[in-house]
N, C-alpha and C positions, 0 to 999 in steps of 0.2 A: 691532897697533892694537889689535886687541880682548882680547887678553891684558892688555896695559898699561891698560885701560879697566876691565877686574874687577879687575886686581890695584886699583885706584885705589877702587874700589869696598868692598873686604876691608878696604885700610886706613880709609878714613874709616868704615864699622862698626865697627872695633875699636876707634876711637877715641869712639865714639860711646857703645860697652858701656862701654869704660873709664870714661868720663865719668861714666854713669848708675851705675856701682858705686861708682862714692867719693861721687856725690851720696846715693846710696842709705844708704849706710857711713855719713856724718858726720853721714845725718839721725836714723839710729837712735840715734848715740850721744848725739845732740843731744835727742833725747825720751826718752830713757830717763835723763838727766840731769836733766831738770825732771818727770818721774814721780817718778824714786825718790830724787831729792837733794832736791824740795820739795814736790811733791803729796802724795804716800804716806806720808810720816811723820807730816803735821798732818792728814791725812782731808780733804783740799782735791779736787774734783772737776773736770773739763773737761764740754765737752757731746760729744754725737756717741759712737758706743762706746766710744771709751775713758771718758768720762766716767762711761757705766753700768759700764763694768768696775772703775774705782775705787770707784764706790759700791757697786757688789755685794763688793768687799774691804773696804769699811768696816763690813758690815754681817758678811760671811761669814767675816773675816780669812784667806780662802784666795790665794794668791797671786796676782796682778793679771795675771800670765802665762796663766795659765789662762783668763781670762775675755777677753785679746784676744784670742788664738787662736780662741776656742770663739764666740765671738759673730760675730767677722768672717767665718766661713766661707760663713754663707749670701750673702755681700756679695762676696766674693771668686767664686761661681760665679753669681752674676748678673754681677759684671765681666767673666768670659769668657765670656758671650753678649753682652750689654751694648756692650763696649766690644773687647776682642779677646784674644787669646790671651796673647800676650807681656805686655799688662797682669798678666794676672791671676798670671801665672809670677812677676813682679818683684813684685807683691805680697804673694803666697806668702810669699817671700823676705825681704821687708820684714818682713812683721809676725812671720816667724818669727824673723828676727833682732834685732827689738825683744825679743821674748820671752825670748828666749837671754839677752841683755845685761840684763833686768831681773833674771834669775835668779844672774847668774855673776860681774860686773861689779862689785867694791865701791864704789860712789858714796856720796860724801859725804855727809850732809844738811849742806847749806847755812845755812841757818838757819830761827828757828822763830817770826821776825817776822810776821804774817799777812800784812800789806800787800806786804811783800817777797815771800814765798812768792806771793801773787797777781800779782803782775806781773810777776817775773822766772821763775815757775816756766812761766807762759803763755807768755811768750820764751822761753824754752827748749821747751816743747814746740810751739809753733808754728812756731821753727826748724825741729824736727825734721821737722814735716808738711810745710812749703814744700820743703824739700830734695829729700824724698822723692818730692814729686809733682813737682820740676825731674827729676828719676830718671827718669819715667814710671811712677807707681806710687803706691799710699796706703798709708798705717798705721793709718788708718782709715775704715773703709768707710761713714759717712753718705753721703755725697757718691755713693757707688753708688746706695745707695736711694733718694735724692734725686731724682736722673738718671733711674733708674728709673720712680719714681712720676710724676714730671713727666710721663714719656710715656702713662703710662697714662690720669692723669688733667690737666684744666686747672688746674693750679697750675703755679708755678714753684719752681725747686731752692730757690731761697732761702726760700719761706714752707715747702717740707718741713722743710728745716733748722731751722726760727724755731719751727714745732711742734713737733717731736723733741727740741728743750732745753729749749721751755717747760713738756716732758712730764718731763726730766732734775732741773731746778735745782728743779718743784714735788715733786717725789719724796725730792729732798737737802733741801728745807725742812723735808717729814715726818719725814723719817730721823736728818737730822745736827743739824737746827736752822735756825733762821732767818740768824744770822750768819755761819755756814759756809755758808750758800746763796748768800748775798751773795757772798760771798768768792771764791765759786765760777766765781759770773757774771763777775766782774771779770777772775779767770785766762780764760774763756773771750773774754773781749773781747781780753785783749794778746793773746792765741794767735792768734785769726782776724785781728786785726791787723798781726801779724806773718807769716802766712802771706801774705798779700794784699802785703806789703811785698816777703817773699821772692820769690813768683813775678811781682812787678811789674815790681820794681827800683826802684831811687832814683832813676828817672826813669818818669815816666809819657809816654805817648807820646800826641798828639793829633790825629787828622784830618782836615783843613781841606777842604772843597769850598768853592772861590769861586767865582760867576758875576758877571761884571762887562763892560760896554764896552771896559774898560781892559785886560782879560786878559793883554796881552802887555806892556804894562807893571808891572805887577803880576808877572808870570814874571821877568821882569829883576831888581825888586827885590828877589825873594823869594831868587834866587841871587844875588846880590853885597852884598845888605844882611844877609842872615839867614845863606847857607852853606848851605841847604837846597836839596836836591832836587825838581822838580816832574815832575807827570805831566800831561798835557793830552789832554783829552777832546773830541771834537766833539759838539756839542751844536746843539739848536735855541732858539732865544729864542720863548715863547710871547708871548700874550697878555697885559696888564696892566692895571692902574689907567689908564694914563697911554695905551693904545692900541695898543702897538706891534706892527707886524705879523711873522708868523713869518720870522723868520733865523737866519743860520749864527751859532752864535760858539763860541769856546774857552771849556770849562770846567778851570779846574786844581786839581788836586789834591795837596796837601802834607801832609806828617807834621813836626812838631816838640816840642819837648816842653814839659810843661806850663810852666817857665819861660821859656819862647821866645813864649808865646801873646799876652802884652802887644804885643810888640817885633811881631809879626807883625801884629795889628790896628792899630798908628799904619803900619807900610808900607802895607796896605790903602787905611786912612781918607786919608792922604797921596795917593795915587795916583785914590781912586774912594771919596768916601763914601759914595755910596749901592750899592756893591757888595751882593750877597746873599752870606752865609757861614754855614757850616754845617761843626761844630766835633761831633766825638765822639771817647771816648776808644779808644784800641786797646792791648788786653793783650800786646800783642810785634810787634817788627818783625825782619827780616832781612838784610841786603844793603843794594842803595843808597848813600845818605848819609847811614844814622843810624846812630848810635854801637850799638857792640853792649852787649849789657844784661849785667849780672854773671853768672858763670858760665855762659854759651853758650858 
């Protein structure tokens, strides 16, 4: 029995590593296409470490691969201590793979139209970054730096990334011109939205907590009318405006897609229009009655 459990764990680990390898490989190829097929030939940049690398390439004419590897080394070291050894190892392989692909894969120059370069170059690069994150690593160290600084100072990860990119695009405006900087900002926006799409998937999940005196009826309605599972917490109702005394009640928690929120709210209102409902976004789910996200 013990040997069977060990074999199952080994098989699961092999499948997980194989999936990560495929995702990272696809991410490298997609990012390489975005860089060499769109951005580099037209002197456009992106945000983060990749943007700095592209900016330095535009100034010095040296291969972007050199800067991508050199500039990411400090962030890999930070990732080693702040995240995990496995994460750092995968990131080394991913960044090295991206550098090699840029040197040796003959990506075609797709277009010279500036708007198409910004949109589809950002889309391709964002796809590569998102797939790499799905595989358990990064090919741009900005997020690692942002995470590190957010722990050291009273600022959020998003604020750090925003400040870094303001400096990058301000430098691009001075060195490459205002027009190139504006197109580069559009590239960054396209890439960042694509990363969100790849990581979160097509369907955005919403966690919903429902507090109601009609919790049993709402629970049945969610299961039968929407087809979602529910989790019931035991809680106590406190004092409110109407002077209720403290008493026990069931608290419902369920997870639905963004497209099902309207239907869920209608179901709740039909049963109890005074129910207290709290909603929040969920980045990922696993198991239960929730459909799997793509690439999981």
